[in-house]
N, C-alpha and C positions, 0 to 999 in steps of 0.2 A: 347729718340731715340738714338740709337747707330749707328756707322759706321761699315759696313762689306764690305771688299774688297776681291773680288774673283779673283783667277787665272782663266784662260779659258780652255786650253787644258788639259784634264785629270781631270778636276775639275767640270766644267759646261758641257763640251761637250766631246764626244768620237769622236775625229777626226783622229784616228789612221790610218784607211784604206786610207783616202784621202791623208794624209801626206806621207804614204809609197808609194802609187801609184804615187804621184807627184815627189817624190824623185827618184824613179826608172825610171820614164819617163825622168827625167833630166839625169840620168846616160845613158839611151839608146840614148838620144840626143848627148851625148859625146862619143858614141861607147864603153860604159863600160857595164859590166854584171850587172844584178840586184842584190840587196842585200836582205837578209832575212828580211821580214817586222818587225820581232821581234827585230832585230838589229837596224833598223831605229827608232823604238819606243824608244829605249834606248838613242838615240841621242837628243830627244826632250826636250826642257825646257830652253835653253839659247838663243833662237832666231833663225831666219831663216839662218842668215849667219853662225852661229856655226853649225847648223844642216847640212848645205851643206858641210862645211869644214870637219866635222866628217865623212860624208858619202863618200866624195872623198878620204879621207885618207891623211897621212902625205906627200905623194909624189906629191900632187897637188900643183902647184905654185899659186901665187896670181892672175895672169891673168885668169887661169882656174877656180879658185874659183869665181871670179867676173862674168865670163861668165855663170857659172853654177847657181849662185844665181839669175841672171837676168832671166834666163829661168825658174828656179824653181818658182819664185814669179809670173811670168806671167801665167805659167801652173796651179799653185795651185789656184790662184785667179779665174781661169775659172772653176776649178773642185772641189772647196772647200766644196761644199754642195751636192756632189753626194752620199756620204755615211755618212757624219757627222750628228750626232743627239745629243740631250740632253741625259745625263744619266737618266735612269729610276728614277723618283721621284724628279729630280732636278727642273723641272718646277714648281711643286707644292710647294716645299720648298721655292723657290725664290718668288713665288706669296705670300706666307704667311709672309716671312721675310720683304717684301717690305711694308707691312702694318704698321710696327712699326720701321723700320730702314732705314737709308740712305745706298744705295747699290752702289758699283762701281766695275769696272773690271780693273785689272792691269795685263797685259800679256806681254810676250816678243815677241809675234807674231806681225807683222806689224798692225798698228791701223786700216787702211782702211779695210783690210780683216777681222779683228776682229769685227768691227762694222757691216759689211755686214752679217757675220754669226749670230751674236747675234740678229740682227733685223729679219733676215729670220726665225730664230727659235722661234720668238715670245717673246723674253725677253727684247727687246730694251727699252720699256716703263719703266722698273723697275730700270734702272741704271742711276744715276745722272752723272757719269763720266765713260768713257771708254778710257783707255790709252793703247798704245802698245809699242813695243820695239823701235819704231822710234819716240815716243812722247817726249822723254827727251834725254839729252846728254848721259845718262848712262842707263843700263838695270838692272833688278833684277839680283843679290841680292843687288845691290846698293840701299840704302833706299830713294833716292831722289824722285822717282815717288810716292812711298807710302806716304812719308811725305807731298808731294804736295797735295795729295788727302785729307789727314787729315786736312791740313790747309784750303783747299777749303770747307770742310765740317764744318768748324768752331768748331772743336772739339779738343781733345787731343789724343796723341798716346795711353794713358792708357784707353781711351774709345772706342778704335777701335780693330777690328779683321782682320787678314789676313787669308784667307782660300785657301789652295792649296794642291796639291798631291805630291810635290817634295821637296827635300832639298833646292832648290832655293827659294821656297816660305817661308819656315820656316826661312831660313837665312835672307830673306828680312825683315820679321816681326821682328826678333831679332835685326837686325841692326837699325831698326826704332823705337825700343822701343814699338812695337805693339804686342799684344797677337796673337799667332798663333793657327790655327785649321787645323790639317792635315786630309786628307780624304784618305781612303784606296782602293777606287774603280778606281783610275786613272792609269797613266803610271808607277809611281815610288813608289809603296806602301812600299817597304822595306827601301828605302833611306829616305822616309818621316818618318817612324817609328823611324829609327835610329837617326834622328835629335831631338827626344824628344820634339815634339810640346807641347804647353800648353794644348791642347785638341786633341783627336783623335776620329774620327767617321767613322763608317763602312757603313752607309746608309744615303741618303739625309734626310729621315724623322728624324733621330737623329740630323742632322745638324740644322733643324728648332727647335726642342725641346731644344737643348743645347744652341744655340746662342740666342734664344728668351728669355730663362730663364737667360742666362748670369751668371750662378753660377756653376762653375766647381765642387764644392764639392758635388753637388746633382746629378751628372751625371757620369755614368761609361759606356763606350761603350760595346756592346755585340759582 
């Protein structure tokens, strides 16, 4: 039995529309014009505070960022499941992987919202641990959260995988001495590829076949 730790946004779930709508609702609340959703998607990956800071721009002061973050979190929590869904094939892959592996989630999204989404989409029973950006003193790519999960699973970094769609996830795995598996269906496929993960998959069914076999030399993504 191995340990597989998943990122959430862009890896398990397509939350793009709800994140963009919530961010633009925040900007409207502050009497700012909306941003192109594609631009907002590019800001995702380093947690809610950084998403808000990037979306407000360099001229926003600390007080405005705090006000915006509070509104964003409240609004997003209320609207996080309006359009968010599992990527096609992810549910089946997770169902299969859970039969033989310990599964966990490590995201930079706040943990309460993360748990609520995972449970609502029917995957809660499969994850031994779900940790968010406010679960530890530091966020990904700092390895603390990932190493904590490895320790709790009573395994070693060499026996674990980190699966994600961005450079943040690949760097987190590298910093923890854990193998990385990049996915190309998420928010940041180009930066994920550029980080040269230990494995790269294009579809969730490949994720199951590869991680279940746990033998990179026998697998090449298509």
